C-alpha positions in Angstrom: 0.0 0.0 0.0 1.0 3.6 -0.4 3.1 4.6 2.6 1.6 7.3 4.8 4.8 8.5 6.4 8.5 8.0 5.7 9.0 6.0 8.9 6.4 3.4 7.7 8.7 2.1 4.9 11.1 0.1 7.1 8.3 -1.6 9.1 6.6 -2.6 5.9 9.9 -4.2 4.6 10.6 -5.9 7.9 7.1 -7.4 8.1 7.2 -8.6 4.5 4.4 -6.4 3.3 6.9 -4.6 1.0 9.7 -6.0 -1.1 12.6 -4.3 -2.9 15.5 -4.8 -5.4 19.2 -4.4 -4.9 20.5 -0.9 -5.6 20.1 0.0 -9.3 22.9 1.2 -11.6 23.4 4.9 -11.3 24.0 7.4 -14.1 22.7 5.0 -16.7 19.9 5.5 -19.2 18.6 2.0 -18.5 18.9 -0.4 -15.5 17.4 -3.9 -15.4 16.2 -5.1 -12.0 14.7 -8.2 -10.5 12.7 -8.6 -7.3 12.1 -12.0 -5.7 8.6 -12.0 -4.3 8.2 -14.3 -1.3 5.1 -16.3 -0.7 3.0 -15.7 -3.8 0.3 -15.1 -4.7 0.7 -11.5 -3.7 -0.9 -8.2 -4.8 1.0 -4.9 -4.6 -1.1 -1.7 -4.8 1.7 0.8 -4.8 4.8 0.0 -6.9 7.5 2.6 -7.3 11.1 3.2 -8.1 12.6 5.3 -5.3 15.9 6.9 -4.4 17.4 7.6 -1.0 18.3 11.3 -1.2 19.9 11.8 2.2 21.6 10.1 5.0 18.5 9.0 6.9 17.3 5.6 5.7 14.0 6.1 7.4 13.0 9.5 6.0 15.2 10.5 3.1 13.4 9.1 0.1 12.1 10.4 -3.3 9.6 8.5 -5.3 11.0 8.7 -8.9 8.2 7.0 -10.7 4.9 5.2 -9.8 3.5 2.2 -11.7 0.4 3.7 -13.1 -1.0 2.0 -16.3 -3.6 4.9 -16.6 -0.7 7.4 -17.0 -1.8 9.2 -13.8 0.6 8.7 -10.9 -2.2 9.8 -8.5 -3.9 6.5 -9.6 -1.3 3.8 -9.0 -1.9 0.4 -10.6 -2.0 -3.0 -8.9 0.6 -5.6 -9.6 -0.6 -9.2 -9.0 2.1 -12.0 -8.7 0.8 -15.6 -8.9 2.8 -18.7 -8.0 5.6 -19.3 -10.6 4.7 -16.1 -12.6 7.2 -13.4 -13.8 5.8 -9.9 -14.2 7.5 -7.1 -16.1 7.0 -3.6 -14.7 8.9 -0.7 -16.5 9.5 2.7 -15.1 10.5 5.9 -16.8 12.1 8.4 -14.5 12.0 12.1 -15.4 14.1 13.9 -12.8 12.6 17.2 -14.1 9.0 16.0 -13.4 8.8 13.7 -10.5 5.4 12.2 -9.5 3.6 13.5 -6.4 5.5 12.5 -3.3 3.4 10.3 -0.9 4.6 12.2 2.3 3.8 15.7 1.2 
């Protein structure tokens, strides 16, 4: 689900409600990533690519792009992962026009 405060991200990860990839390649036009999703089937209602933009892991995050098939980042799309299924989700980050931040 969409986090309501910066300090809600770590508890979501630790409880298994959120999953994440390894750090992506920086300064690259394209970066492949893979996320292993434990215990499918799972549904994720808020899927983003994010960047830590300061020293505090709990609070210093920017959402760079939100998975939104409608094209409206205010209306995130669901990603459903079934057992044995691979799902492709692509992001397009425009640093000059970031989506609305969830904590503002």
